[in-house]
C-alpha positions in Angstrom: 17.8 -36.5 -7.4 19.9 -35.1 -4.7 18.4 -34.2 -1.3 19.6 -31.5 1.1 17.8 -31.8 4.4 18.4 -29.2 7.2 16.6 -27.9 10.3 16.0 -24.4 11.8 15.4 -24.3 15.5 15.2 -28.1 15.3 17.5 -31.1 15.3 16.4 -33.2 12.3 16.1 -36.8 13.5 17.1 -39.7 11.3 13.4 -40.8 11.0 12.3 -37.4 10.0 15.1 -37.2 7.4 14.2 -40.6 6.0 10.5 -39.8 5.8 11.2 -36.5 4.0 13.6 -38.1 1.5 11.1 -41.0 0.9 8.2 -38.6 0.2 10.1 -36.1 -1.9 11.7 -39.1 -3.7 8.3 -39.9 -5.1 8.7 -36.8 -7.3 12.1 -38.0 -8.5 10.5 -39.6 -11.6 9.7 -36.1 -12.9 13.2 -34.7 -12.8 16.6 -35.4 -14.1 19.0 -37.2 -11.7 21.2 -34.1 -11.0 18.2 -32.0 -9.7 18.5 -30.9 -6.1 15.6 -30.9 -3.6 16.1 -28.6 -0.6 14.0 -29.7 2.4 14.0 -27.3 5.4 12.2 -28.2 8.6 11.6 -25.7 11.4 9.6 -25.1 14.5 7.9 -21.9 15.5 5.9 -22.2 18.8 3.5 -25.1 18.2 3.9 -25.0 14.4 5.9 -27.7 12.6 6.9 -26.2 9.3 8.3 -28.0 6.2 9.6 -26.0 3.2 10.6 -27.9 0.0 12.3 -26.1 -2.8 13.3 -27.7 -6.1 15.2 -25.4 -8.4 15.7 -26.6 -12.0 16.3 -25.0 -15.4 15.6 -21.4 -14.1 12.3 -22.3 -12.4 11.7 -23.0 -8.8 9.0 -25.3 -7.4 8.3 -24.5 -3.8 5.9 -25.7 -1.1 5.6 -24.6 2.5 3.3 -26.3 5.0 2.7 -25.8 8.7 1.0 -28.2 11.0 1.0 -29.5 14.5 2.8 -32.7 13.3 6.0 -32.6 11.2 5.0 -35.8 9.4 1.7 -34.3 8.4 3.5 -31.2 7.2 5.7 -33.3 5.0 2.8 -35.1 3.4 0.9 -31.9 2.7 3.9 -30.2 1.2 4.4 -33.1 -1.2 0.7 -32.9 -2.2 1.2 -29.2 -3.0 4.3 -30.0 -5.1 2.4 -32.7 -7.0 -0.4 -30.3 -7.8 2.1 -27.7 -9.0 3.7 -30.2 -11.3 0.4 -31.3 -12.7 -0.8 -27.8 -13.2 2.3 -26.4 -14.8 3.8 -29.3 -16.6 2.4 -28.3 -20.0 3.2 -24.6 -19.5 6.7 -25.3 -18.3 7.3 -27.9 -21.0 6.6 -25.3 -23.6 8.6 -22.6 -22.0 11.6 -24.6 -20.8 14.1 -26.8 -22.5 12.8 -30.2 -23.5 14.8 -31.7 -20.6 13.0 -29.8 -17.8 10.7 -32.7 -17.0 11.5 -36.3 -17.8 8.9 -37.6 -20.4 9.7 -41.3 -19.9 7.5 -41.8 -16.9 5.5 -45.0 -17.6 1.8 -44.9 -17.1 1.8 -41.3 -15.8 -0.3 -39.1 -17.9 -1.6 -36.0 -16.2 -5.0 -34.5 -16.5 -3.8 -30.9 -16.8 -6.3 -28.2 -16.1 -7.2 -26.6 -19.4 -4.8 -23.7 -19.9 -6.4 -20.4 -19.4 -5.2 -17.0 -20.4 -4.2 -14.7 -17.5 -6.0 -11.4 -17.7 -4.6 -8.2 -16.3 -7.5 -6.3 -14.8 -5.6 -3.3 -13.5 -2.3 -1.5 -14.2 -0.7 0.7 -11.6 2.0 3.2 -12.1 4.2 4.8 -9.4 7.3 6.8 -9.0 10.3 4.6 -9.0 12.5 6.5 -6.5 15.9 5.3 -5.2 15.7 4.4 -1.5 17.2 2.2 1.1 15.6 -1.1 2.2 14.5 0.4 5.4 12.8 3.3 3.6 11.0 0.8 1.3 9.7 -1.2 4.2 8.4 2.0 5.8 6.7 3.0 2.6 5.2 -0.5 2.2 3.8 -0.3 5.7 2.4 3.2 5.1 0.6 2.1 2.0 -0.7 -1.1 3.7 0.6 -3.4 1.0 2.2 -6.8 1.4 5.0 -6.0 -1.0 6.7 -2.9 -2.4 9.0 -2.5 -5.5 11.7 0.1 -5.4 15.1 1.1 -6.8 17.8 0.2 -4.2 19.9 3.3 -3.6 22.9 1.1 -2.6 22.9 -1.2 -5.6 21.0 0.8 -8.2 18.9 -2.2 -9.1 15.2 -2.9 -8.8 14.3 -4.8 -5.5 11.1 -5.9 -3.8 10.5 -6.0 -0.1 7.6 -8.1 1.2 6.0 -9.1 4.5 6.4 -12.8 5.4 3.8 -15.0 7.1 5.9 -14.8 10.3 5.6 -11.0 10.3 9.2 -10.5 9.3 10.3 -8.9 6.0 11.9 -10.4 2.9 14.0 -8.8 0.2 14.1 -9.9 -3.4 17.2 -8.9 -5.4 17.9 -9.7 -9.0 20.7 -12.0 -9.9 22.4 -11.5 -13.2 
């Protein structure tokens, strides 16, 4: 597994880097050797934030955790990733190539929650009008939603804007 460690508003010390690599390295047994793990550490006021992203075979495992202590944030983020792996191993295994997860982990059998069917309880339809990103953010704020799907007038593609925990906005664009 390859590790990419970086910091935002923070100089990542060698001890922090080693701790993050050691903790994320425990997940190495579930992935192929060429899988990359992106570890981003940042500081916002008193919050120490760790974000771990592991993209593989078209799927992304991601955990973000904020705490007063960076080491505690790392530990909690790894716990989240382990739960995601346990929960989705069966589903991902069926949907992905057989090489998505390594199956030769000795002594590691997971007690996967019984798969349940996801039930759609409401369908909503709306006019899909071309607009700019700024117009979409304004429309999202007017409706009081946390996200808004729209047709980007600049690219002609479907996009989604969303409100981040920090209060800023994010944009999701398709990649073909």
